[in-house]
Every structure is written in C-alpha cells, then in structure tokens.
N, C-alpha and C positions, 0 to 999 in steps of 0.2 A: 505494499500500500503507500501510495505515493503523500508525501504531506504537502498541504493543502498550503498556495500559493496566496500572495495578497501584501498588505504594505508594512505588514506585522514582519523582521526580521526577526534573530535567534539571537540580542545583545540585548543589557540592561536599558541602555539609551531609547533602545525602538521599542521597547514595551512599556517605558515610565513615557514616551511622547504619544502613546496610541491609547494605553490604559484609563478611563475615565469608570469610577465606581459608579455600578448600576443602582438607579435610584430604586429596583425594586428592590436589591440588596440590604441600602437603608431602611427600607422601609419596613423587610419584613419582620427583621431583632431576632425571630425565633424558631430555628429548626431542629427536626427529631432525627436520627440518627437510629439506623438499623446494622450493629455492627455486629454483625452476626454473619459467621461463618462454620468451617467444620471443629474449629478450636472449642464451640462451644458444644459440643458431644458429650465429654468429661465431665460439663459442669462444673468443672475446678479455676475458672476466672483464665486470666491473663498469661498468653504465651505459654500454652501446651506444650505445643509442637517443639519448644527449644526444652522445655523444664523434663519436658519426659525420658530426655537422654541423660540427666545428668543426676548420676546415683547421688543419695540423701538427698536432693530435695523431694518435699511432699506430691508435687506430680509424679516423679520415678515409684513412689511407692504405691501410689492409685493405679499407675499402670501397671506395673508389676503385678497388683492384685485383681482387675478389673481385667486386660487383656493378655498379659502377659508379658515377656520378657522382650524389651526392645531392641536383642539381637533377632527374633523370631517376628513381634508384631510388633511396627513401626508408626507412624505419622501416617503413611497409606493407608491403613486399616482405617485408621479414626476418618478419614476422609472419606472413604466410601459408607461409613456408619451415618454421614449425616445424609437423613433421608427426609427433615422435614414436613413427616406426617401429620401435624398437627397446625401447620403452616396456614390460617388463615389470613392474605395481606389486605382482602376487603376492610376486615373487621379491623384489624392494626388500624388502616389510617383512617376510619372514622373516628377512632378514639384520637390520634394524633391530632386529625383536625381542631375535634372537640378541645382537647389541651392548648392549643394557639400555634399550632405549627406553620407558619407561613412559607417553608421547606424543606424538603424530606431529601436527607442521605443516604446512603445503601454502600454497605463494603462490595468494593468491586474486586480486591484481592488483600491479601495481609501478608505477613513477614513468611507464612504458610507457603505461600508460591502459589497459591492454587487460584485460579480464577474465577468469579461465582457470577460467569454472565458465558454467553454465547464467543468464545475465544477463539478467532480464527490462527494464530500463531501461539498457541499452546494450548495441548492437549489436556492437561491436568485442568478438567476445567466441568463446570455444574451439568453441563450437558450429558457429558459422556461419562461423569461419576455423582456419586452421592446423590442429588434431589433427579439430576436428571432432566431439569428442566433452567429455563435461564431464570435466575434472580433475580439480576437485575435488571432485563428487561422484562419481569411481571410487575417489579415494585415502581421501575418507572412509568409503566403506562396508567397502573391504580395510581399514582402519585397524580402525574397529570388531570386525572380525570377529577380529582380535588381541587386541583386548583392549585397544586403546590409547583412551585420551581423543584428542579427536582436536579441532585448531586451524584457523586459518586466520588467516592475514596480508593486511591492507589497508593499500598505499604510495601509492593512488593521488591522496591529495592532494593530494602535491606535483607532482603533473603536468602544473599549468597553468605554471609559471614553468619546472621541467624541461625541457619541450620547446620553448622558446622558441626555441633555436637551428635548428631544423627552418623557422623563416619568415628565417633568415638568409641570406649568401652568402660565397664568399671573396671573402674581401679583397685576394687578389693571385693571379695563372697563368690560362690560356688563358680560362675563364669569370667572372673578376672582377668582381663586380657582379650576375652572375646570382643570382635566389630562389633556396631551394631546394624542395624539392615539402610543403611544408607550405604553404608560403606559396602557392601555385599553384593546387592541385587544388580540385576541386568535385565534389559529388554527382555534377552534368552528365557530367563526365570518364569516371563511371565505366561508360559505357554499354556495353557489348559484353565488358566487362572481368570478371577473376576478382571485382573487388568490386561489381559491379554493383547498385547499390541503398543500397551506404553511402557513407556524408558522411566522408571523411575528415579534415573540419575536426573531428567527434566525438572520433575519436580524438586528432587534434596539440592539439587542445581548445580554438583559436582564436588572434587574433590579438591576446593581452595585454599582451606586453611587447617590441615587436619593435626589432630592433636598427634605427639609424637607415641613411641611405643615405651614400658617403660616406669610409668605413673604408677603408684602404688598407693597412694590415699587419695580420700575424698578429699582433706583439704588441697592438695597439692594439684588433683585436677580442678576445683574450679578455681585457684589462683592460676592456673593457664587461661582457662577460657576465659574469665575477668580482662586477661592483659591481654588477648589475641582476638578470639570472633568476638568476645563481648563487647569489644568496642563499638559506640554508634560513627557509622564510616558513609558519607556520602559519596565517596568514589567506589570506581564499580572492581572487580576483579580481578588484579593486576594481568592474571595468565589468562583470564578470559576474555576479549572483547566482545566474543558472539553474545555474551549473557547480559550487556548492557546496548546491542541492537535490537535483540529480542527483547529488552523492556519498551523502547521506544517504539517497536511495532506492536504492541501489545497496546501501549499505553493510545496510542494513534487511533488505533479499532477500537477501543473501546469508546473513545471519542464520537468516530465518526457513527457509529451504530446507534449509540443513546440521547446523542446531541443532549450533554447535560448542562444546566444552567452553574455547576457549580463544579471545582474540582478539588481535592482534597489532596494534597502529598504531606506524607509524616517525615517532613523533611525537615533538617536544621538548611536555610537554603532552599535552593533546587535539587534532585537527586543528579548524581553525576553532572553537577556543573554544567558545562556547553549543552549537554544533552539535555538536559530540564529547560535549558531556553528553547532551545528545537521543539519539545513538546509544547509549551506554552506559546509559541510563535503559530504552531500547526493549531493548537486550540482559540487561538485569537482569530485568525484567518478563520478558520471555520465560521466562527460568527458572525464574521464581516458577511459570509456569504449567506446563514441562515438570515439572520436578523438587519443585514446591511449598518450593522456597527459592532462593537468589542458589546457585550451585553449577558456577559460571562462572567463568573469571579473564578478566582485560583487561589486556594488560601498554601501558605508555609510556612515553618515556623523560625525562626532565632532569624529575621532578615535582618538586613544593614538598612540603616535610617532611610537612605535614595532607594534600598527595593521595594520600600513600603508604598511606594508610588505604580508602581509596577504591577504587583499584584499586592493580595490581601495578608495583613500577618495574623497570625492561628496561635495563642497561649493557650497551651493546652495542659488542663488542670491547673490552673493560673488566676493572677492578679492584676489589673492595673492600679496605681494609682494617684492615676492623675484623669482630664480628659484629654484625649486625643484629638488630633484635628483631624486625619483622616478615617474614614471604618478602619475598626478589624471586628475579629470574632475571636470567641473562647468556646475551647473542646471541652466537656465534660462527659461526667456518668453517672448514674444515681447510684450505682457499683460497681465491680470492674467490668472492663471493655466485652471483656469476651463471661458468659454468664460462670455465675459462681453461685451453685445452692445454698455454701453460708451466707451468704447476704441475707437469704429469703429466711434461714434459722436462724440466725442471733439477731433479726430483725437490723440490719445497718446500715440499709440502702437509707443516700438522702432523701427526706420526707417535701413534700410540695412545698413546704413551707420555706426551707431550707433551696430550693428549685427556683420559688421566685423570688426571693432574697437575690440570689444570684441574679437573676433576671435584672432585675431594676437595676443593681449596681454596674454590669455590663453596658446597659443600655443608656444609663445616667453619662459614660462618658464614651457615648459615640460607637459602641461595639454590640454585635448580634451574638448570642448564646446557641450555643450548636449541643443538643442534649442528646448521650445516647442513652437508648431504654434497651437490657438485654435480653436478649430470646435464647432460651436451650436450641439442643440443637433438632429437637421436634419442634420450632416455628413459634409456638404460642407463648405466651407473658402469664408470668403466677400475678397469684393472686395482691401481693402487696403493692405490685409493679401497677396493678388496675388503680387500684387506690390512690397512690400518687398520680396519675393519670387522671383522676376525678377532681382529685382536690385541685388540681392545677387548673382543669377546666370552668370550675365553680369559682376561685381567684380571676381566670380572664373574662369569663362572661360577664364581669361587672366591671370590670377594672381596666380591660382592654385598650380603651382610648389613652391611659398614661401611655402605653407601648406601641402599640404598631402604627408607623408612618411619623414618629413622634422624629424630637429631636433635642441635642441636647440645650439644657440653659446656656447661659455665661458661666458657672461654677458648677462641678457635677451635683456637689450636697455638702453634708456639714455632719458633724459626728466625733464620737470620738474613737472610736474602732478605727484604728490604722489599716492597714491592708499591705501587704509584703509585696511590691512587683514582682514578679517572674512567673515561671514554669512549673507546675507540680511541685506546688507548696501549700493544696490546700488543707491539709492538716494539722498545718501552724495556725489556721486560721481561729481568729475569739472571736463569741457569738455575739451576733449585733443586739445594741442600745436600741433603748427606743428616742432620743437622740440620735439617732442614726439617719439622716432624711439624703434621697436621692432625687433629683430635678429632671425634668423633661418638660419640651413645649410639644405642643399637638393644636394646630387652629387656635392658635391665640391664644391659647389657656394655657397655665402654668400650673404642673403638677407635682404637688411634694410625696412623695413616697416615704412610708415609714417602717422601716426594715423591721422593725420590733414596736408591738402595738403598745401607746403609750397607757399607763391605767391613772396617768395625771393629768392637768392642763400642761401643754406643751409650747415654748416658744421656738419658734423658725428665727434663727436669728440673722440668716441673708436676707430677710425681708424688716430689715429694721430700717426706719427714718435714717437718711443718710447714709444708708445705704446705696441703694436702687431708688430711683427719680417712680413716680409713678405711684397712682390711686389704685388700692385694691376697692373692688366693687360688693364683689360674690364671692365665698369661700365655702366648697359643697364636698361634702361625706359622698364620693364615689359610692353609690350603693342602702345611703344611708340621711341626703338631704344636706341643709344648710347649718351651718357650723359658728355657733359663737365665737367672735373672734377681734382683738381691739390691737392694734399696729402704735408702738409708740418706739424711741431710740432703740431700746432693748432688743425688740424683732418684734412678729406678727406672732399673738398671743392668740392659742386654738384651745378652747374648750371641745376636745372629741368625746364623745358616747364610749363605753367601754365599749368593746368587741370582742366575740368569740373568736372571732375569724383571723386571719393572718395578714403580715404590709399593709394594711391602711392607707387609702390614697385620699387627697385631697383635691378637689378643681379649684384653683384658683383665677378667677376673672376680673380684668380692670383697666385701668386704663394707663398705657405708658410704663408697662410695669417691666419689658423686654428692653426698653429704652438703656 
C-alpha cells in the first residue's frame, strides 16, 4: 500500500504548519476506550503477555496453574482463547453514549503484537484467530451510528523488545534452562494444529534481545530483563529493518481501512522517529482527501514544546498543574488497562465521583479525558463497571452543559489541593476539598465546578470585586435552582443547598464577567 500524497510532508515543520486542532475535538471533552484484546483473557491485568514468561511474577504462577508451563503453552495460546463470546457492542455503546462519551476509541493492537482488525499485512489478526471477526471494524460502525467520533490506538511499536522474555527460560526449578515457546516454535510446527500456516515468530517478533544461557536466579533474570528488553525504546530492532517497515504498512492499512478520527500512539515522541513522521503525514494527507482539511487528531506522549502544535499531547494516568494554551488529552482507566478481576473483588475501581472530578479538572485546563472501561476476554463488563457508568450518566444528564462545547476561563480554578504535573502519578494525588473549584465557560455563562460538595457556605475567591470586572446577575445550581449569593472584596459568597450528589456545579450569568 502506497502512502497518501498531499501537502503534508514527513517533518515536524510540515506537521506544525498544516495541523489545526479540530473544533470537534475541542468540543468533545470525553472519550471512552475499549482497551480490549487477548491479554484480557486471563483477567490478571496489564502486560500479561510479558509477565507470564518471568518466573517469580504472579502472572507466571497464574499461567503455570491455569494454562501450563510457558515452554509448552505461551501467549499465542492465550490469543487463541480470546473468543469474545459475550461481547454486545451495541449495548455497550448505548451505555457509553449515556455516560457522556463524544468519541470512542478501540485498541487496534498492543505490545502483544496481535491486530484486532482485518489486517492486510499481519496474519496474526482477529479475523483468523480468536474472535474470528473484525473487532475494530465492528466498533467503528457502531460508534459512528451512535454519532461518536471514532479512534484507534496502536501500541505495537514496542512489541519487538517487550516480547523478548518469551525467548527466555526458567532460571530455577524442574525445567531450569529450558527455553520458552517463542524460542522454539516455527511455522513448520503448526502443521495439523489450530495455527497451521501461521508463523509464531511473526507474533513473537523474533530473537532481537535474547537472554543468554547460564542465569541461575530469578533476581538475576529480572535484573537482566530490566536492563535490556525492559527499557522503553522508541527505535526499532537494530537487526531487523523489516519489522519497522511492516509496522508502517500495518499502520497505514489501519488508517486507510477505518478512516479514524483519532489515532493514539503509545510512544514517547513518535514511534521509530522518522517512520512515525511518515505515518502521521500519511494520515493527515488522507484526512485532506476525506474531509478537505486535517480534521483528525494524533496523540503521543512526552512531546517537545513545539511538537505539541503538530500533534496532540497525551498525559497517561497523570495531571497538569496549569491551564494549557493548546488542547491536550489525559488517558486513564477505572482499573488496570487490561481487565483484572481483582479490581472487582477488592472494589478498587475509580468511582464515578473520581471520574467526574478528573473530567472537571482536565476540561478546566483545556484538556480532554479518555477513559478506559476494561472488558474481560468474553467482551462483557462487570456489575461494578455498569454502576460507575450509570453514575457518570446521572451526573452528565444534569451538568453536561458545563463540560461539552465549553472552553477554559482565564484561570482553571482555585483551592488548596496541588496536583503534581506528570505522567503515571495518580496514586500520589490527595483527595479534593470543597474549596477546590474548577471553571469553564460556555455560551456566555461561567461555570464553577466544586470537586467536593461543600457542607457550608463557600466563597469563590476568583470572583471577588477587584479581581475581575463585571456584574453577576444570577447564580443557579444545575439541577437545583437559584442560589443565594453576595459578592464583596473577599469573593462570591454562595449558600449552596446540601447535596447527596457529587461535583455540584453552579452557573453564573452576568455582564462582563469574562472581561
């Protein structure tokens, strides 16, 4: 497949010169994500396809007990067990829309190197194995029928080093030194089996960084992996230029086939440097063919300041401590990225309140929230997840005007809680207080979102006389009617009625309050 031709060249200056943040993305604010694939089958959470090959890890123990030794039964057998027998995408999409989603994203592939779509350039895909159906294509049709923008996420640039423990061995125990399935299996071994005609090396990516013989302790084995294949690398395998070429073919095929509105790269910067630039130039030029302009979004992580004007910055499981000039996105999950049944058992999902707090904080800082709802391998969601989505839906039905189509105010908010900027630091966040307030504007009104419900009269300091010009005419609690208020040099004093709900919102109407 040739790359699309057009005005956008594979360089940062060209991306920056041509890209403009689409209005639909700025208006959307909330996306839901089906981060769902073969690694959902064991219900053990993230990175199962790597950790099952690491003796001493809980996933190794789970695999040994439930599937067998990884020298006999590895990740390719888990892939084949992904049957999606309880997947009802129409019903799930109805829930997601009710919960406020304006865009929907599906996992196209993960570090396990399995394409969840009708992949022209990779035989290990969902049409041939597992569900035996086009998962991405099914989601795409249903999302668009529901009126949502549609996105895909591509994580496969890291498969070549992430999978290398599959070429390793147990450093201790009865099968010490015996290499795992990735090291042993060839295409010829599949004759007469379910994977007849498939080459396991195309799934496992090949022997790029194989652990040497002679390691005799779990500690030493883990140390070797951490120092070598466990590093987060954005370059391709030094000994295999074909892998990078195939990645680009798979990516452009994905874009051409499903015409997504968003593409998420799980990369710091762009995958494979200049090859990532080629992929984005192809995508932007295709968008010009489809829409007459670049009306799509690419997200990537840890971008340099100037790069954020050519693609959108994504902040994984993290926070911003300031109002951004340009639109951005944070992505997070109510639990683990891949379904972990322990989250259900110990009730450790994010609550609906925590999700909405996060949404309010992100939107006030000119960002969008992309939220994953994990699915088990069968494609269902559990009762706690349904409850969280229902809680989100109830809040959105009353307060959505403060979020969708909104823009930031002159400041994002106020309050005592300080969020630390950065990625993957959610666990360090402190609970919000009633004085933690976030602001948005929409159609001439100012909205104040209280991240924790006040239990007594509260003052909005940013609206003090002398801080901002203008007159306040009305203050209304969304879903609750007029609010008694007065304004002086200390702020806008509000007497909010007690609420059993979470994140109450007041709408403030007046003259010149945005001046």
